[in-house]
C-alpha positions as CSV (number, residue, x, y, z in Angstrom):
1,M,89.9,-53.7,-24.2
2,D,90.8,-50.2,-23.1
3,M,88.4,-48.9,-20.4
4,D,89.8,-45.3,-20.0
5,W,86.5,-43.8,-20.9
6,L,85.0,-45.4,-17.8
7,S,87.2,-43.5,-15.4
8,I,85.6,-41.7,-12.5
9,D,86.0,-38.3,-14.1
10,W,84.0,-39.5,-17.2
11,M,81.3,-40.9,-14.9
12,W,80.9,-37.5,-13.2
13,F,80.8,-35.8,-16.6
14,L,78.1,-38.1,-17.9
15,L,76.1,-37.7,-14.7
16,G,76.3,-33.9,-15.3
17,I,74.9,-34.4,-18.8
18,A,72.1,-36.5,-17.4
19,F,71.2,-33.8,-14.9
20,F,71.1,-31.2,-17.6
21,L,68.9,-33.4,-19.8
22,F,66.5,-34.0,-17.0
23,E,66.3,-30.2,-16.5
24,F,64.5,-30.1,-19.8
25,I,61.9,-32.5,-18.6
26,L,61.5,-30.9,-15.1
27,P,62.2,-27.2,-15.6
28,S,62.7,-26.0,-12.1
29,F,66.3,-24.6,-12.2
30,A,67.4,-27.1,-9.5
31,L,68.9,-29.9,-11.6
32,V,71.1,-27.4,-13.4
33,F,73.1,-26.9,-10.2
34,F,73.5,-30.6,-9.7
35,G,74.8,-30.9,-13.3
36,A,77.2,-28.1,-12.7
37,G,78.3,-29.7,-9.4
38,A,78.9,-33.0,-11.2
39,W,81.0,-31.2,-13.9
40,L,83.0,-29.5,-11.2
41,V,83.8,-32.8,-9.6
42,A,84.7,-34.2,-13.0
43,V,87.2,-31.5,-13.6
44,L,88.7,-31.8,-10.2
45,C,89.0,-35.6,-10.7
46,W,90.6,-35.1,-14.1
47,I,93.2,-32.7,-12.7
48,Q,93.7,-35.2,-9.8
49,V,92.7,-32.9,-7.0
50,L,90.0,-35.2,-5.7
51,D,90.8,-38.8,-5.3
52,N,88.4,-40.3,-2.8
53,V,84.7,-40.8,-3.0
54,I,83.9,-38.9,0.2
55,G,85.6,-35.8,-1.0
56,Q,83.9,-36.1,-4.4
57,L,80.4,-36.4,-2.8
58,A,81.2,-33.5,-0.4
59,V,82.2,-31.2,-3.3
60,F,79.3,-32.3,-5.4
61,L,76.6,-31.8,-2.7
62,G,78.2,-28.7,-1.3
63,F,78.5,-26.9,-4.6
64,S,75.1,-28.0,-5.8
65,I,73.2,-27.0,-2.6
66,L,75.1,-23.7,-2.3
67,G,74.3,-23.0,-6.0
68,I,70.6,-23.7,-5.4
69,I,70.5,-21.5,-2.3
70,V,72.4,-18.6,-3.8
71,F,71.4,-18.5,-7.5
72,R,68.1,-20.3,-8.1
73,K,65.9,-17.4,-7.2
74,V,68.1,-15.1,-9.3
75,L,67.7,-17.3,-12.4
76,I,64.0,-17.8,-11.9
77,N,63.5,-14.0,-11.7
78,Q,65.8,-13.5,-14.7
79,F,63.9,-15.9,-16.9
80,K,60.5,-15.2,-15.3
81,I,59.6,-18.8,-14.9
82,N,56.6,-20.0,-12.9
83,T,57.8,-23.1,-10.9
84,T,54.5,-23.7,-9.1
85,L,52.4,-26.6,-10.3
């Protein structure tokens, strides 16, 4: 049985989809950045730039956290979303 669809780049891609789907359940504009980070790692794995797990996790967390710090407030103001419970 061919298991190419279970490669690490597909795993990151599917994790990104999961983060985007969970964003619909928990609309806080935080999970979007984790989804984008997972997709970035998926692309970098696909073009074979990242080959070890430590590098993948570093890029994923770095991009996601940087995105939250830089863009979350901008998106909340743009869409005028109330994130307090």
